[in-house]
C-alpha positions in Angstrom: 15.7 -1.1 -31.1 14.1 2.4 -30.4 11.4 1.7 -28.3 8.7 4.3 -26.8 5.2 3.9 -24.4 2.9 6.2 -24.5 1.1 5.0 -21.1 3.3 3.3 -18.7 1.0 1.5 -16.4 0.4 -1.7 -15.6 0.6 -3.3 -19.1 3.1 -0.7 -20.4 5.5 -1.2 -17.1 6.1 -5.2 -18.1 6.5 -4.8 -21.5 8.6 -1.4 -21.5 11.0 -3.5 -18.6 10.7 -6.3 -20.4 12.0 -4.7 -23.3 15.0 -2.8 -22.0 15.9 -6.0 -20.4 16.9 -7.3 -23.9 19.3 -4.3 -24.6 16.3 -2.5 -26.4 16.7 1.6 -25.3 13.3 1.8 -24.3 11.4 5.7 -23.8 8.2 6.0 -21.8 5.9 8.7 -21.7 2.7 8.8 -19.6 0.8 12.2 -19.0 0.8 11.3 -15.0 4.8 13.0 -16.0 2.5 16.5 -16.1 1.1 16.7 -12.5 3.6 17.5 -10.2 1.3 14.6 -6.9 2.1 12.2 -9.1 5.4 12.1 -11.0 7.7 10.7 -8.2 6.1 7.4 -8.1 6.5 7.8 -12.3 10.3 8.8 -12.4 10.5 5.6 -10.0 9.5 3.2 -12.0 10.9 4.0 -15.1 14.1 4.3 -13.0 13.7 1.0 -11.8 12.9 -0.2 -15.0 16.0 0.8 -16.7 13.2 3.1 -19.3 14.0 6.8 -20.0 11.0 9.2 -19.2 10.8 11.8 -21.7 10.3 14.9 -21.7 7.5 15.3 -23.7 5.5 13.1 -26.1 7.8 14.9 -28.9 11.1 13.9 -27.4 9.5 10.3 -26.6 9.3 9.6 -30.1 11.7 11.4 -31.8 13.9 8.2 -32.5 11.8 5.5 -31.9 10.8 2.8 -34.3 8.2 1.3 -32.9 5.4 3.5 -30.9 3.4 1.2 -28.3 0.6 3.0 -27.4 -0.7 1.6 -23.7 -3.2 4.6 -22.2 -6.9 3.8 -21.4 -9.6 3.4 -23.5 -11.2 6.5 -23.4 -7.4 8.6 -24.1 -6.7 6.2 -27.0 -7.8 7.9 -30.3 -6.8 11.5 -28.6 -3.2 10.0 -28.0 -3.1 9.3 -31.6 -4.8 12.8 -32.9 -1.7 13.9 -30.8 1.0 11.8 -32.2 0.4 12.7 -35.6 2.1 15.4 -36.1 5.2 14.1 -34.4 5.4 11.4 -36.4 7.3 10.9 -39.5 6.9 7.3 -42.1 9.6 4.6 -41.1 8.1 4.9 -37.6 5.1 2.1 -36.4 2.7 2.9 -34.1 1.1 -0.5 -32.3 -2.4 0.8 -30.8 -2.8 -2.0 -27.5 -5.6 -0.2 -26.3 -9.1 -1.9 -25.4 -11.1 -0.1 -28.1 -13.9 -0.5 -30.7 -13.1 -1.3 -34.2 -14.5 2.0 -35.3 -12.7 3.6 -33.2 -8.8 1.7 -34.8 -10.3 2.7 -38.2 -10.4 6.4 -36.7 -6.7 6.3 -35.2 -5.6 4.7 -38.1 -6.5 7.0 -40.4 -5.1 9.7 -38.7 -1.8 8.0 -37.9 -1.8 7.0 -41.9 -1.5 10.8 -42.6 1.5 11.3 -41.1 3.1 9.0 -42.9 3.5 6.3 -40.0 1.9 2.7 -39.9 -0.8 2.4 -38.2 -0.5 -1.4 -36.7 -4.1 -2.4 -34.7 -3.0 -5.4 -31.7 -5.7 -7.1 -29.5 -4.2 -8.4 -26.3 -5.9 -11.4 -25.3 -4.9 -11.8 -21.8 -3.6 -10.0 -18.9 0.1 -8.7 -19.1 0.8 -10.4 -16.1 1.9 -13.0 -15.4 3.3 -13.8 -18.8 4.3 -10.6 -19.7 6.4 -11.3 -23.3 4.5 -14.3 -23.3 0.4 -12.7 -23.5 -1.0 -13.1 -27.0 -1.2 -10.6 -29.1 -3.5 -10.5 -32.3 -1.8 -7.6 -34.8 -3.5 -6.0 -38.9 -3.5 -3.5 -40.7 -1.5 -2.5 -44.2 2.1 -3.0 -42.0 1.6 -5.8 -39.5 2.9 -8.6 -41.9 6.4 -6.3 -42.0 6.4 -5.6 -38.5 5.3 -9.1 -37.3 8.9 -10.7 -37.5 9.7 -7.7 -35.3 7.9 -7.9 -32.6 8.6 -11.6 -32.7 12.5 -10.9 -33.0 12.2 -8.8 -29.5 10.1 -12.1 -28.2 6.5 -11.1 -28.4 3.8 -13.4 -28.8 2.0 -11.8 -31.4 -0.3 -13.7 -34.3 -0.6 -11.8 -37.8 -4.6 -12.0 -38.6 -3.8 -9.8 -41.5 -4.1 -6.7 -43.3 -7.5 -5.3 -42.1 -7.2 -2.4 -39.1 -10.7 -3.5 -37.0 -10.7 -7.3 -37.4 -8.3 -8.1 -34.1 -10.2 -5.4 -32.1 -13.2 -7.1 -33.1 -12.2 -10.1 -31.7 -11.2 -8.3 -28.6 -14.1 -6.8 -27.7 -16.4 -9.5 -27.8 -14.2 -11.6 -26.0 -14.5 -8.9 -23.1 -18.4 -9.3 -22.8 -17.8 -12.8 -21.7 -14.9 -11.9 -19.9 -15.8 -9.0 -18.3 -19.5 -9.5 -17.7 -18.0 -13.1 -16.0 -16.5 -10.9 -13.7 -19.5 -8.9 -13.0 -22.0 -11.4 -12.6 -19.6 -13.1 -9.9 -19.2 -9.5 -8.0 -23.4 -8.9 -8.5 -23.9 -12.8 -7.0 -21.4 -13.2 -4.4 -22.4 -9.7 -2.9 -26.2 -10.5 -2.8 -25.3 -14.0 -1.1 -22.9 -12.7 1.3 -25.4 -10.4 2.4 -27.7 -13.3 3.0 -25.9 -15.5 3.7 -25.8 -18.5 1.8 -22.9 -17.4 -0.4 -21.2 -21.0 0.3 -24.2 -22.7 -0.7 -24.2 -20.4 -3.6 -20.4 -21.3 -4.4 -21.3 -24.9 -3.8 -24.5 -25.5 -6.5 -21.6 -23.4 -9.3 -18.7 -25.8 -8.7 -21.3 -28.8 -9.1 -22.5 -27.4 -13.0 -18.9 -26.1 -13.7 -16.6 -28.4 -11.4 -13.3 -27.5 -13.4 -13.8 -23.7 -13.0 -12.7 -23.3 -9.4 -15.5 -21.9 -7.7 -14.6 -23.9 -5.2 -10.9 -22.5 -4.7 -9.3 -19.1 -5.8 -11.7 -18.2 -9.0 -14.1 -15.8 -6.8 -10.7 -14.6 -5.6 -9.4 -13.9 -8.4 -13.0 -12.4 -10.5 -13.4 -9.8 -7.9 -10.2 -8.7 -7.2 -10.2 -7.9 -11.5 -12.9 -5.5 -11.3 -11.3 -4.2 -8.0 -8.2 -3.5 -8.8 -8.9 -2.5 -12.8 -12.5 -1.7 -12.6 -12.2 1.6 -13.9 -10.0 1.0 -16.4 -12.4 -2.2 -17.6 -15.8 0.3 -17.9 -14.2 2.4 -19.8 -13.1 -0.5 -22.5 -16.9 -2.3 -22.3 -18.3 1.3 -22.9 -16.6 1.0 -26.2 -17.6 -2.8 -26.6 -21.3 -1.2 -25.7 -20.3 1.2 -29.6 -19.1 -1.9 -30.8 -21.9 -3.9 -30.5 -23.9 -0.7 -31.4 -22.1 0.0 -34.5 -23.5 -3.4 -36.2 -26.7 -2.9 -34.5 -26.6 -5.8 -32.1 -28.2 -4.8 -28.6 -25.9 -3.8 -25.8 -27.6 -4.5 -22.9 -25.2 -6.6 -21.5 -22.5 -4.9 -21.7 -24.0 -1.5 -20.8 -24.8 -3.2 -16.9 -20.9 -4.8 -16.7 -19.6 -1.0 -17.7 -22.3 -0.4 -14.7 -21.4 -2.9 -12.2 -17.7 -2.9 -13.1 -17.4 1.1 -12.4 -19.7 0.8 -9.7 -17.3 -1.6 -6.8 -14.7 1.1 -8.0 -17.5 3.9 -6.9 -18.1 1.7 -3.8 -14.5 1.7 -2.7 -14.3 5.2 -3.8 -16.9 6.4 -1.3 -14.9 4.6 1.4 -11.5 5.6 0.8 -10.6 2.1 -0.4 -7.4 1.1 -2.3 -6.9 -2.3 -3.9 -3.3 -1.6 -2.0 -5.1 -1.7 1.3 -7.1 -4.8 0.3 -4.6 -7.0 -0.3 -3.7 -10.2 0.1 -7.1 -10.1 -1.6 -10.0 -12.1 -0.2 -13.7 -11.4 -1.7 -15.6 -12.1 1.8 -13.6 -9.6 3.9 -13.2 -6.6 0.4 -17.0 -7.0 0.0 -18.2 -7.0 4.2 -15.9 -3.4 3.6 -19.0 -2.3 1.3 -21.5 -3.8 2.6 -21.6 -4.6 6.1 -23.0 -7.5 7.6 -26.9 -7.1 8.2 
């Protein structure tokens, strides 16, 4: 099967590599290929994964049966609009991006107008470590026809129905809780560390929720997700804000999550720190770099 990925970041890179390993012809296109400073790393990543790096978006889409859009939330609709003139009947555009239901419906209108089929896909867990086994929810007018193809490829997809936006609504509402827990942990332990009471706070959290791992790896994991992906998560949470506002639900907490996720990234950038410099990740050491102990 000919498969194309628009966006060759973490999720797209992992899925592309695994699908290529099955014998599929996999092509990738990423706008980083347009920049001289990011092209070499992109070429190396594609070569290591056995993936063909397309010369242009038109080149990437030309022979693809399945087109996976795995870009950032802020670019999801733009990519659909750029692809519309290049798609044709018989091609399936799978939108894996974390955006509001209304954003996905707008993208579906664009793609459907080209005669291709639009599939709303919600990625319900981090792609690493499960990779192709990561749970996916799919919906759209042609979702029932695409579902057997995805299962043939070994993807862990579940069909919701024909309505675009339903899968996205599930993902966006879930993100309020998941990204919110990351943001709350970052804010909570940043302050606790400054006051020197972080162990007492963690002991109390563990006593209240003993099964979650507050006494072990959970704080490291939650804060590391913000440090590594906070920029992308902030963009996703802006789409969550839209999701809530579109149905007249106040989005005060979601808006605050945007600020906290972006805030940690801004603080790291202000100190010229990158996630790769913080591994193996220890939350206390990372926060001490941002907020030196008093």
